[in-house]
N, C-alpha and C positions, 0 to 999 in steps of 0.2 A: 054415310058412305056415298060418294058421288057416282053418277053413271059412268064416268070415265074410269074410276077405280074398279068398278064391277067388270067393265070390259077388259081392263088390264089384267085382272086376276084370272079371267077366262083364258087370256092368251098365255099367261104363265102356266096355268094348269095344263094346257094343251102341250106345252113344251117339256113337261116332266115325264120321262119315260115310265109307263105303267109297270114295266118289269122291275123298276127300282123301288116299288112300294114296299114298305116294311110291315111286319106283323103289327097288329093293333097296339100291343103294349109298347112299341117303339115309335109309333106315329107321333108327329108333332100335333099337339092339341090345337083345335081351331080356336083362335083368340076370341075373347069376348068383345074386344074393341080393336079396331084397326089403328095403327100408328098414326100420329098427326100428319105425317108426310103424305097420306092419301087424300087429305081434305084441304080445303082452302085454309090459308093461314088465318088464325083467329085473332091476330093482333097486328098492329102496324109496326114493322121493324124500324129501328133508328135509321136515319139518313145514311146512305153509303158514304164512308169517309168520316163520319161523325163519331166513330168509336175506334178503339185500338184492338188489334189482334197481334199481340206480341208473339215472337217465335217460341215454339214449344220444344224444339229440338231439331236435329238433322234428319233428313229423309234418307233411309238406308238404301243400299244398292244390293244387287245380286244377279245371278244368271237367270234369264227368262226365255220363253219361247213366244213369238207372236202368233197370230192366228193363221199365218201362212206357213208356220213351222220353222221360221228362221230364228236361229239362236242370237239373242241380244243381251244387253244389260238393262236392268230397270232404269238406271240413270240415263240411258239413251232416250227415255221418254220424259225426263224431268229437266228443268233448268231453262229451256227456251220459251216456255209458256207457263202460265198458272195451271196447276193440275189438280183435278179432283180424283183421288184414288180410292176405289172401293175393293174390298176383298169379298168374293162371292164363290158359290159353285152352282152350276146350272140346274142340278137336280133338287135344290132346296125347295121344300114344300111349306116352310113357315112363312106366311105372307108378311109377317113383320120382321123377316130376316132378309135374305138375299133378294127376293122379289121386290121388297121395299127399296133397297139400294138401287136396283136397276130402274124401278119406276121413278125414283127421284132424279137419277142421272138423266133419264129421258126428258123429264121436265126441265132440268137444267139446260139440256141441249136445245129444247124448243125456245126457252127464254133467251139463250145466247143468240140463236138465229134471228130473233126479233130485236136484238140490241146491237146495232152496228159497232158501238165502241167496244163490245166484248168479242165479237166474231173475229176469229183468228188469234185471239189472245189466250184462249183456254183450251186445254186438252182433257178429255175424260179417259180414265184408265180403269178397266174392270179386270182384276187379277183373280184367277181361279185357284183355290187351294185344294182342288180335286184333280191332280194330274192323272190319276188312274182312269178317270172317265172323260174329263174335259180335255180331250186332245185338241190340237189346233183346228182340226176339221170340225169338231163339235162346237168349239167357240166361234168359228166362222159362221156356222149356221145359226147359232144363237144370236150373234151380233146382227145378222140380217133382219131380224124381227124388230130391232130397236134403233139401230144407227141410221140416221138420215144420210143420203148420198153425199159424199165428199166431206162429211163432218169428221172432225178429228177425235174419234172415240176408239181407243185401242183395247183389244181383249188379249190378255196374256195368261200364260201358265208356266210351268217348269217341266224339265225332263223327268224329275223324280221327287220323291219326298225329301231325299237328302239335300237337294238343291233348294227345295221350298222352305224347309223348316227354319233355317237361319234368317230368311227374309221375314217370315211371320213373327219370329221371336223379336226381331229388331223393331217391328211395328207394334208389338204387344198384341198380336192377333192370335188368340187362343182357339185351338180346334182339337176335337177328339173324334176319331172315326167310330161309328156305331157298329157293334157286333152282337150277334145273338148268343145264346147260352152255349152253342156248339162251336163258337169261334168264327162263324161265317160273317163276312162283311155285309152289312145291310144296304149299302149304297147311300147312306145318309151320314151327315157330319154334324155333331153338336159344336156350336161356335158362338162367339160374340159378334154382333154387327158393329163394324167400325169403318168409317169413311173419313179420309184425310184431305185437307186442303193444303197444298204445297206450293210455295212461291218459287220465283226464278232463281233464288239463291239456295235452293234445295232445303228450305226450312219448312217444317210443319207449322202451319198458322192456325189450324183448328182441327178438332177431332169430333166427329158427329156420331152419336149413338142413336138407337131407335127412337127415343123420345124427342130428339132435337134435329133429326134429319128431315129437311123440307127443302124443296127446290127454291122457294122464294128466299129463304135465309141463306142458302148456299150461294145463290147469285148475288145477294146483298153483300156477303163476305167477299166474294170475288171482286166486286166493284170497289169495296173498301181497300183490299190489298192492292189493287191496281192503282187506285187514287194515291195511296201512300207511296207506291213505287215511283209514280210520276212526280210527286212532291220531292222525294229524296233525290231524284235525278236532277231536278231544277236547282237543288241546293249544292250540287257538286260543281 
């Protein structure tokens, strides 16, 4: 576990409201090992553009709210740039869940800012599946801890669960709200971690899970898709 990861987890812990803490039998267990995304990559990835990322399907659309409270469509944030889309909620206390996704996206942000060929070509999108708590105002405060000034990293949610569910279903993002025996919502959500790489043709090009989510591999994939896009443009 690196010093940077320790500092990051301290920031995440400070952002989780104490009032949202659940009884011990519903707490997320502290993992025995942190996900690979928190440490240096343990292998040399293939050269960007030296491998293929075939399309996996179409990126779905749906109504969303941005962090200023403006009603938009998810596709408003797709198509003009390569997009890394993560599904999170701000109160998640599983360090190998949503905090990992945000940690990796922040690493992607830092690497893009250090890579002139990528800057301006990529957008990050963090989509909260907890519209009950993650209002636009909450997302705006959350974003302020991670997003660099002027970087294109959007934080979205929806008006309601009714608007949210079809989007999550279309992306295969499974979630279940946690309740106690009396039926009271505990403020936590059981879910799978999934992060998507989407190209300018609104096609999903990769899906990352906990074991495979790392800033270096995401950036490598971004460079690969960008290189393929440029090659395809030269053939037209």
